[in-house]
Each structure stands twice: as structure tokens, then as C-alpha cells.
N, C-alpha and C positions, 0 to 999 in steps of 0.2 A: 072584514079582514081580521078583526079581533077574534071572531069565532074560528076562523081558519087557523090562526096561530094557536088558539087553545086546543083545537083538535090535534094539531101537529105535536104539541107538547105532550098531550095525552098518549099519542101513539109511541112517542119516544120513551116515555115513562113505562108504558106497558111492555115495550120491547126490553127495557132494562130489567124489569121484574121477571119477565119470562127467562131471560138469560141468567138471572140470579138464582133460579131454582137449583139448589146444590145436589144434583143427582148422585154424584159419587159419594158425597158425605152421607146422604140419606141411606145409600146402599150399605155403606160400612157400619153405620149406627144400627140400621134395621136388621142386618143379618148377623153381625158379630158384636154389637154394642161397642164399637171402637170409633175413634175419630181418625179417619184415614189420613188426615194431615200429619198425624204422629208417626206415620209409616212411610217407608220408601222415600220417594222424592218430596213428599209433603204436599203434592198436588191432589186435587179432587177429580182430575180428569181420568179418562178411560185407560190411559197407559198405566197409571199408578194403581188403578182398580184392578187391572190385569195382574199386576205383580202381587197384590195383596189379597184379592178375593177370587181370582181365577177368570178364565176366558168367557164363561157364560154370563157372569155378572158384568164383566167389562163390555161385552157386546150390547147388553141391554142399556148400560149407561151411555155408551157411544151413540146408540140410536136415539135415546131420549134427548141427549145434548144436541144432536143434529136437528131433531124435530122442533125443539124449542126455538132454535134460530130460524128455521123455516117458517114457523107460525108467526113469529114476530114480524118478519118481512112480508109474509103473505097477507097480513091484515091491511097493509098499505097497498100492495099490488092488486088486491081484489077490488079496489075502488068502492069499498063499502060506503064511505062518506065522500061527499064532493070536496074538491080542493080547487083553488083558483086557476091552476094551469097544470099541464103535464110536466112542465119544467119544475114546478113546485113539488109535484109528486116524485119526480126523479131524485131531487135532493133529499126529500123526506125519506125515501127508500134507503138512501145511503146513511142518513142519520139514525134511522131505526136499526139498521144492520149493525152499525158501530155500537149502538147502545146495548144491543143483545150480546155482542162480543165482549164488551167491557163488563157487562153484568156477570157473565160466566166466570171471569177471572177475578172480579172484585164484587163478590156477592154481598149484598147488604145483610143477608142472614148469617154470614160467617165472618163478620168483622172485616169485610172487604178483602177477603182472601178467596181462593178458588182454584180453577184449573188454568190451562194455557190457551184456551179459546179455539183450538183447532177444529173440533167437531162442530161447535156452534158457528164458526166462520164458514165451514163447508155447508151447513144448513142454510145460511143466508145466501150463499153463492148459488146453491141449487135452485132457489127461487129466482134469483136475479138473472143468472145466465147458466142454464143447465149444462150446455156443451162444455163450457170452461170448467165447471165444477167436476164433470166426469173426467176431463183431461187432467185436472189437478189430482184426482184419485189415482189415475194412471201413473203420474209422475211420482206420487207418494209410494205406490206399490212397487215400482221399479227400483226406487232408491232403497226401500226397505228390504227388498229381495237381495240387493247387492251388499248393503251395509249392515242389515239386521238392527238398525238403529231407528226407532220411531221418531226421535227428535230430528234427525237429519232428514228423514222423509218429510216431516212437517215443514222444515225450513226450505227445502228445495221446491216443494209444491207451492209455498207462499211466493217464492221468487218467480216460479213458472207462471203463476196466475197473472202477475204483472206483465210479463212478456206477452202472454196470450191476449190480454186485454188490448195491448197496443197493436199487436200484429193483426188482430181481427177488427180493429178500428171501432171499439166499443165507445159508447157515449162518455163524455168527460167525467160526469159524476161517478160512473162505474170505475174508471181508471183511478180517480182520486180515492175511491173506496179501496181498491186493490192495493194502492201504495200505503194508505194508512193502516189497513188491516194487516198487511204483510209486515210492516214496520213494528206493529204492536205484537204480533205473534213472535217475530224474531226476538224482540226485546224480552218477551216473557221466557224465551229459551236461552237467555244469555248465559246462565250457569251451565246449561247443556253444551253450548258452544265452547265454553272453557274446557269442559271435560272431553269434548270431541278432539280439540286441539292437543289436549294432554294425553289422549289415548286411553282415557278412563271412563268414557261414557258406556253405561250398561247396554248390552244388546238383548234382543228378544230371547227369553229363556234364562237370562241371568238374574240372580238376586241383586237387589240394590240396597246399600246401607242407607240409614236415615240421613237425608241431606236436603237442604232447601235450594 
């Protein structure tokens, strides 16, 4: 049992470190020698990268942030190492997914700052339940097309994931993950929610003043 606990802790730590890779920060520093946290919304995520560095760089950052979440979860899903039971593995899947998501927004390499964890959350969800992940992308795309606000698309897709988990009768660990991940993503968007309610949230194509 001690060995299994040690393996589980190692998986969680690896997931956190993968999530912590500061893709947006590295893109800003590598391309323009800037700290992207000093620009736009102050986030290292793909949306702020889009505003500051352009669509091509943003697409690359988005893909890498998604992949690092998928890898973190895939290490557990692939059953590389034995665990006591499938129930143990199911809960470990949830913990590693949450660790990767937390790592993206609270990167140890950036003084525990980072992005808003949307892309990394999607990466973990793609491995966990691809159908719901694709449905979440659809919800995001429809919301974005109507509102032109990335933040609103992220929030509605987070809520939609919870509803789909329940409707499709997914396992309890997956539902708990959906609730916790959605709550965290929405909490990370609290300043965006304030601006949405005030009618000041930037839309795609608009410049954004420096704000946290």
C-alpha cells in the first residue's frame, strides 16, 4: 500500500509540474523579451497571447496547454504502473487532472501565477471523456460566435460539462471533477464576470487595457 500511495503522489506531482509549464510566458519572453503578465489581462493563457502576440502564437500556446493536460491524465489512464483497484485509478485520474489544472494557473515557475486553466482543463477532459470534451468545444464555439467573448464561452462550457456529466450518467469521480474544475475555472474568471455584468468585457478583436 505504501508503494501505491507513493506512486499516486508521484503521478499527482508530475501532473502539477506538467500543468505548470508556462507556455504563454515562454512565448512572450522568447519572441519579444516581454513578460506577458504585464500586458492585457495579465494572464499567460492563449486569449491574452492572442491579444499581445497574435493568432498564430496563440494557437500554438493553446495546443501546448491542451496537450500538457492530456499527457498528465494519460499517464494514469494508460495503466503504466499497477494500482490496487480500478476505483483507486478513477480517483487518481481526477486528482491528477485537478493537479494539472491548478498547475497551469498557479505555476511554480511564475511565483504561482499563470492562466485561467481552460485549455488544460479541456486537455484532461479529452482523455477522460472525449465526447463531452467535444460537446464542450461546441458550447464554447456557439457562445463565442454569439457574444464574441472568450471568457463567456469558457464559463458556459464549464457549466455545460457539468450538465452533460449528469445527463450521460458518468461515474461519480468524473462528476466531482466536473464540479470542482468548473468552480475553479469560473472563480478564475471572476474579474471577467464583473466586466461582463458591467458591459465592459473585451470582445474578440478589441484591444484590452492592462488589468488583472
